[in-house]
N, C-alpha and C positions, 0 to 999 in steps of 0.2 A: 156442557152438561156432562156428568160422569158417565163412562161406559165400564161396568164392573167387569172384572175378569170371569172366567166361566166357573161355576161353583159344582165340585163334585157331589154325587150323591151317594150316601152311605150304603154300602151293599145290606142285602137282606137274605139271610137262607133260609130256605123254605124246608120244613122237615115234615115227617108225618105227623098228623094230628094238629097243626099249626105252624107258626112261623115264629123264628127267633131271629132278633137283630144281633149280629156279629159286632163284637168290640172292634172299633176302629182305632188302631195305633196312632194313625196320623192326627186324629182328633185329639187325642191326648197331649201330644207333641204341639199342635197349634195352640191348644190351651195354654201350655207351660211357656212357650214362646211369649204369649200375649201377656202372662202375669210376670214374667222377668222382665219385660219392657215397661209394664205400668208402674208408676210411681214417680218419683224425684230422685234424679241422679245428678251429680256434679263432678267437676274436675278440680274443685278447690284444693284437695290435698296434693294432687299434682302440682298445681300453681303454686303453693306454699314450698314445695320442694325444688322447683325448676323455676328461677325467675321470669324467664320470658315464656312460660306456658300460660295459656288463658285459663281463666276462672270460669266456666261454663255452667249452666244449669240446664238441664233436659227434663222437660214434665210431660208426662204420658198418661192418659186416661182413656177409658172405653167411653164410645158414643153410640147412639143409636142412629141408623140411617133410614129416613122415610123415602119411599116412591115419590113420583111426580103426583100420584092420586092421594098422597097423605097416609097411605098404610105403610107399616114397618118394613123395611128390607130384610128378608130372612136369609140366613146364609149358615153354612157350617163352619164358618170362620169367625173372626173377631175384628170390630171396626174399632179403631184408636185414633185419638187426636194428639198430635205430639208438637210441642215448641221448644226452641231452644233460645237461650239468651245469655248474654254476659252476666255475672252475678252481681255487678255493680250497676246493672241497668236492666232489672228484669221486666219492666213495662214495656220494653222495646225489643221484642224476639226478633232475631234477624233469619230465623229460619222456623216456617210452620208446615205442617202438612198432616193430611189425612193417611192412615194406614189400614190396609185390609190384610189381616194375618189367615192365610188359608193354605190347605195341602197344595202343593205343585200339582201340575196336570199329569207328571210322570207318576206321582204318589211316592218318591223317595226322598223328598225335602219339604221343608216348611218355606212358604213364600210369602213374602212381606212386598205388597204392591203400594207404593205411595202416590198420593194424588195431591195436586196444589189446591188450596182453597183459593175460590174466584176473588172474594174480599178478604185478604188475610186479618185487616184490623178488626173485622166483625169477631173474631174468634180469639182474640188475645184474652189470656186468663180463663178460658173454657173449664179448664179442669178444676177450678175454684167451686164450680157449680155442681149441685148434686146429679146423679146420673139421669133422673126425670126431666131435668132441664138440660141435659147434653143430646140434643136432638137437632139433626142435620139433615136438610132436604138434599136430595141427590142433584138437583139442579144447582146447587150452591158448591159443587165441588166439580173441578175440570178433569180432563182426561187423564189417565194413568201418565206419571211421570218417569218411574223408574221400579225395577224389580230387584229384590235381593233374596238369594236362597240360602237357607239355613239348614244344617245337618247335625243331629246330635252326636258328639265325641265325648264319652265320658259324662261329666256332670256339665258340659258346655254345649252350647250350640256355635258352629262356626259357618260364616257365611260371606258372601260376596256378591257384589252386583252382577247383573247379567251381562253376558259376553259382550265386549266392546265398550262397556260402561253405560252411562245413562246421558242423555242430553239435558244441557243447563243453560242458563244464562246469568251466570253469578260472577261478580268480580273479575271479568275478562275471560272466563271460562266458557267452553262449549261442551265441555265433557266432564264428568265427574265419577270417578271409580271409588269403592270403599270395600274394606274387608273388616269382617267384625267377629269378636268373641263376646258371647252373652252368656250369663249365668245368673243364679240367684242373688249375687252380691253387687252386681253391676255389668259394665260393658267395655270393651276396648273396640276403638275405631282407627281406622286409618283411611280417611276420605281426602280425595286429591282431586284438584281441578286442573283441566288442561285446556291450553288454548287451540286456536284452528291449526297450528303448527305441530300439535303435540306436545308443547313444551307447560310442565308444571308450573302454574300461576300462584297456586296457594293450596294449603292443607298439610297434613302430615308428611315429614321427610324422614328423618331418623329415629322417631319415636311415634308411639300411638297415642291418641286421647283417651285417658283412663277415667272414665265414669265410675263413681262409687253410689250405690243406693244409699240416700240420707232419709228417705221414707218409702216404706213399701207402697203406699197408696198416695195418690193425690190428693188435695184438701177436700174434694167433694165425693171421692169414691167410695167412702164409708156410708153415704146416705144410702136411705132404701131406695130400692128400685121402683 
């Protein structure tokens, strides 16, 4: 069952005659990161230019998370579902995860916390549904799997995995690291898997994976909430 990360509470300034909620810059950054991630991205342009580069589609959409009692999980962050698949076989994603986009506890970066779905096959194609049907119960999500910290630099967000990387069990790797460049047009990633001896066994070597936005929103994202 999911154990959500601590959620920060927006500060409220008390002034004479009433109270005023101060604008929270981190809240705006959280929403911006979520909007940059949401939609459909592909590495198809890179694959056409470089014969041995894979053509991958990444689809990301907002979801609603319910507590065990059926009530909606409230957060000053955003919950997303994301899947990656080769463009030639979109019905069989090789990576699926839920993301919670929140302010970091230090308040100086945006934190993307990833969780594994307990039954991945149940969620294939989730982003094709309207938001009203993209509801996930907390008991259907495993404990947190990885953290990525993103900071705004100009018009981009630059980020990397938590110190030491993240634990994994994928294609012989026990640890994964990633660096990310994210903006309105897409994302560059350099994810690498390492075995128990510290040898890289898969992932980016001399170049990043270059994802370009092909749709701003997933198929079901334009539906009424």
